[in-house]
C-alpha positions, -999 to +999 in steps of 0.1 A: +179+509-514+166+526-478+134+525-494+136+489-502+149+478-468+116+503-448+095+476-470+110+444-463+106+456-427+070+465-428+062+431-449+083+413-422+060+432-392+028+425-410+030+385-413+014+381-375-014+406-387-020+389-423-023+356-402-047+371-373-068+379-405-067+347-422-079+335-390-106+359-389-120+352-423-122+318-412-141+327-380-164+348-401-172+315-416-178+296-389-204+323-373-221+321-410-228+287-400-239+290-368-262+317-375-279+298-406-280+267-385-257+252-407-229+234-384-223+204-398-233+174-373-210+152-387-172+154-385-159+135-415-183+167-432-162+193-416-143+217-441-108+226-427-093+249-457-056+238-461-046+268-474-049+285-441-037+259-426-004+259-445-002+295-435+002+293-401+026+271-401+047+287-426+043+318-401+056+296-376+089+286-398+090+321-400+095+332-363+117+299-361+139+316-389+145+344-372+153+325-344+174+308-359+196+274-362+190+267-320+151+254-334+167+239-366+150+199-354+115+216-351+117+238-383+130+206-405+097+188-393+072+214-399+090+220-430+090+189-439+059+178-432+041+214-448+059+200-481+037+172-478+006+183-478+018+214-507+023+183-524-007+166-524-026+199-527-010+210-556-019+171-574-055+185-579-060+218-558-102+217-560-101+180-546-075+188-520-083+216-508-105+207-476-077+182-452-104+164-437-114+149-475-071+146-478-076+123-446-102+101-459-090+090-488-058+079-467-076+062-447-096+044-473-064+034-490-049+022-459-020+047-458-028+068-431-007+059-413+024+053-428+054+077-422+051+095-452+015+098-455-002+136-449-019+121-424+008+122-398+020+157-415-013+169-404-014+155-369+023+168-364+017+202-376-012+200-354+009+197-326+031+224-335+003+250-335-006+230-300+032+242-289+027+276-302-001+283-285+017+267-255+044+290-253+026+320-262+001+317-238+029+315-213+046+345-226+016+366-227+010+357-187+048+367-181+062+389-208+096+385-184+095+344-183+126+329-186+123+316-222+142+280-217+117+267-190+086+284-212+099+260-241+109+234-221+073+232-202+056+236-239+069+211-247+061+182-219+030+194-229+021+191-264+051+172-282+068+152-254+038+127-251+040+119-287+085+114-292+104+086-289+134+090-273+153+097-303+130+129-308+129+139-272+171+136-267+168+162-297+146+185-285+157+184-254+196+194-266+179+227-283+159+236-254+194+243-240+198+265-272+170+281-265+176+323-269+172+344-241+140+363-227+154+395-245+159+381-281+131+359-287+108+390-273+128+413-297+122+392-327+080+389-312+077+425-310+094+428-346+064+411-361+041+435-339+048+475-332+054+477-293+050+451-263+018+464-257+005+459-293+025+428-292+002+411-262-033+427-277-021+404-312-003+375-297-045+372-274-062+375-306-041+353-327-047+333-303-083+331-293-086+323-333-063+297-334-079+280-302-109+271-318-096+258-349-076+231-330-104+223-311-124+210-343-089+198-354-088+176-327-122+164-328-115+156-362-081+134-353-100+119-327-128+107-352-103+090-374-082+076-346-051+097-358-051+116-323-026+091-304-001+087-336+033+087-320+069+092-339+087+064-352 
């Protein structure tokens, strides 16, 4: 029994490093393309592999689960959007292995702006990752940052511009219930080994994720999906 608990702890603490490895593989692929002078000029020919992207989103779910029910609103949105993309990918794993292909299909069918579209799910998952990067940057700058204020600042920058009044109200209530700094730091450190390792891994995670998000935003802008708002 003790061995099982130790294994579970080890698996939990390795999740951040696993995501860093996933992002590193993507970064290697991009570097290889640059080296071979095979950079794709047209945005609609870019490849955004759906599995690593969903792994990132599931890692965010994992963190929100550890924080607890105070982030239930955000967790529910992310979970629903992950499920939408997963179901689409399961229909044809080969065809739908690239998110860009899914966007193109929905745009051609005229369904990309519908409430339950995969395009909308992708937009909102991207914004959730934007929120995550922004929040981690604030924590990285000041490990003792007031967490409620940091969450509010990250929300104002990344999610609020696209929320209607109902969503904004729900998030304002959730912000007031965010755990204190010590609780959040204990959760984050459980994903690393210690505070110093946490800082290093946040920096690595961020340095790999930001270029991917830049690429994704260029795709969203190209297809006119970058300014979609909540219903």
